[in-house]
N, C-alpha and C positions, 0 to 999 in steps of 0.2 A: 413102158409108164406115159402118160401123157405128155403133151407138148402145151406149155401155159398159153391159154388163148390170146391171139393178139387183140381182142376188144373185150375187156371182161363186163359182163352186165352186173354180176351179182356175186356176192358171197356168203354163204351160209356158214354159220358156227354151231358148234356144240355151246353148253352154257357151263354148267361146272364144271372148273378145271380147265377151260378154253378161254372165255369171256371172264367168268366172274369165280374168286376164290371165296367158295361158299362153305370151306371146311372149318372154319371155327363155330359156324355157328350150328353145321350138322353133329360137329363133336358137341358142343354146348347141350343142345336136345340130348345126346347117349349121357352125357353126365348127369343130368336132371334125373333122368330115367334110373340109371343106376343108384341114385340118392333114394329114389321113392322105393326099389326092389333090395336096398340095402348091402349092395357089393360095391366095390370099389371099381372106378372108373378106369380103362386100359390107357395106354400112353396114345396121346396124338397121334404118334409118326404111323403107326399101323393102321389107325383110322384113316387118317387120310389118304393112305394109297388106297384105300377100297372103296373111297367115296363114289366114283364112276359106276360102282357095280350097284349102289342103291341101298336102301334102308335095310334089307334082310344081311347084305353082306356088313354092314355099320354095328348093326344088332348081334352079330355073331361076333364080333371082338369083343365083347362084354359078356354073352348069354350063352355063347356056342357049346360050352359043356352040356347045356342044359337040353340040348336037342333041336331037331328042327320043328315039330310040332308048337315047342314052348317060344320060340324066335319068331315064330308066326303069328302066336298069339299077341307077341310084345309091338307090331307093327303098327296096330292102329294108334297106340296110345303114344309112339314115339313119332309118328307124323303131327299128332295133334300138337307135341310139345315142341316141334319144328316149326310148326305153322305159327305159333306163338309168336315166335322172334326170327323169322324167315329173312330178314335183311338186317338185323342187329348188329353184326360185325362181318358180314358179307361185303366184299368191295372187288371192284375190277381189278383186273391185275395191272401191274404196271406196264403201262404204253397202250391199253385197250382202248381208251377213250380218245387217245390220237390217232388211231387207226379208225376207229369208226367215225370220227368226225371228217378225216381225210377221207374216206370212201363219201360220206353225204356230200362233200364239197365237188366231188368230181361226178355226181350222179349215179354211183354204184349203189344198187339196193343192198342192203345185207337183212341176213332173217337169223333166226335159231332154231333149229331143231336139237330137242333136248327129250331124254327118257324120263324125265323128272315129271310126274303126274300136273296136269294142268292147275289144277287147284293150289298148287306150290308156285308154277313156273309164273302164273298171270300175277299174282300182288308181287312175286320178288320181282319182276321187270318194272311195274308200275315203281314199287318204292326205290327203284334204283335209277329211276326216270328215263328209262329206256321204251317202255309199252308202246309209245306214240311214235317213236323213231322208227322202230323194225317193222321192215315191209312184209313180214311172215313169222309166225310164232308156231311151229307142231310142237304138241308136249308130248309125253310118253302114252297118252292116253287118247289124243286126238283120233287113232286108226285103232283097229283089232293088234296091229302089228308096230312093232318098234325097232329104232337101229338094233342089229346089222342090216336089217330089213330095209332094203331103198325106197319103199313106199314113203316114208314120212320126210325123206327130202327130195320126191318127185313132187310130192304135194306142197312143200315149201316153195318150191321152183315156181309152180302153177299159180300159188298164191301172190307171190312176189312180181310174175309176170316176167321170168328169166327164164332165158334159155341154158338147159341143164349143160352142153357142149361151151358156152361161154361163161362159165360159173365155176366159184371154187366151193370147197365144204374144206373147214378146218376143223379139228378136233384132238383132244388130247387120249384118246381111246382107239385101240384098234378096230372096234365097232364102227366108230366114225367114218375110217379111212374104206372100210368093208362098204359101207352105206354109199356112201360120197361116191366111190368107184364105181357101185353096180348102176348107181343113178346116172352114171355119165358126167360127172365131173371132174375138175382137177381137185384132187385130194392133196392137203397138207397138214403134216401130223407136228404139234407144239410140243416141246419138251420142258415147258416149264409147267405143265398141268400134272396131273394125280397119277398118271400112266398104267393105274391098277397092277404095277410091278413090272410092267412090260418095257422093252426097248424100241421105240420109236422106228430107230433106223431098220428094223426087221418088218415092220407092219407093210411095206411095198408101197408107201404113200409115194405121190408125185414130187413132193417136196418136204423137208423136216427142218424147222426153223426154232431157233433158242428165245426169242424175245418177237414181241408185234412188230417191230421197227423193220425186221426182217421182213413181213408181209408187204409193209410199205415201198423199201427197196424194189422188191419181186415186181410189184405192181407198180414201177415207176412213181411213186405217189410221194408228195412233200407231205411233211409233218404238220406244219403251219401254213397257211395261206399266205 
């Protein structure tokens, strides 16, 4: 495991399940599609757990019994329904705004590396009010590869102008830890996210935290000015 850099230049974050609780809107889009298809929507809990795996995993919660070809055919409509209300009930997790503000006050650049496609990432960040604040945004279709490949993380470091060896990657999925570590960043797994049914303590992250305030303490940052 890595040692925390003595002078941190940047912090990169996964988006869904790390910075933002977007599961309510993702579930609402699924419920609307279930209504169109004439089937009962699944419970929220199993859908929330697989959010990090993307639209196909979400759709399988309701339509998995139809087979993979049918699920694939439902993807465009699902994404269209989600795009219509991409930030209706999505909100930052408790403590995230204070964390981002503290990073900004200290001059530590922060950015987003997500597997979410850009046509959804960009309007979501704009409506949340973060588009102009993030020093880098790399979406799932920015490059031909996505996390756990380290290339998107490296691109975010280049875009933000930060040294990977002096930066952190924070996420709620094993793929975040894998991508961040392979790119040379100090990795932090969070327990408050969707987790994809996994246990963050088994992901070999350099640190595991329960709340954004713990990252503030890790970096010796104050919550308020």
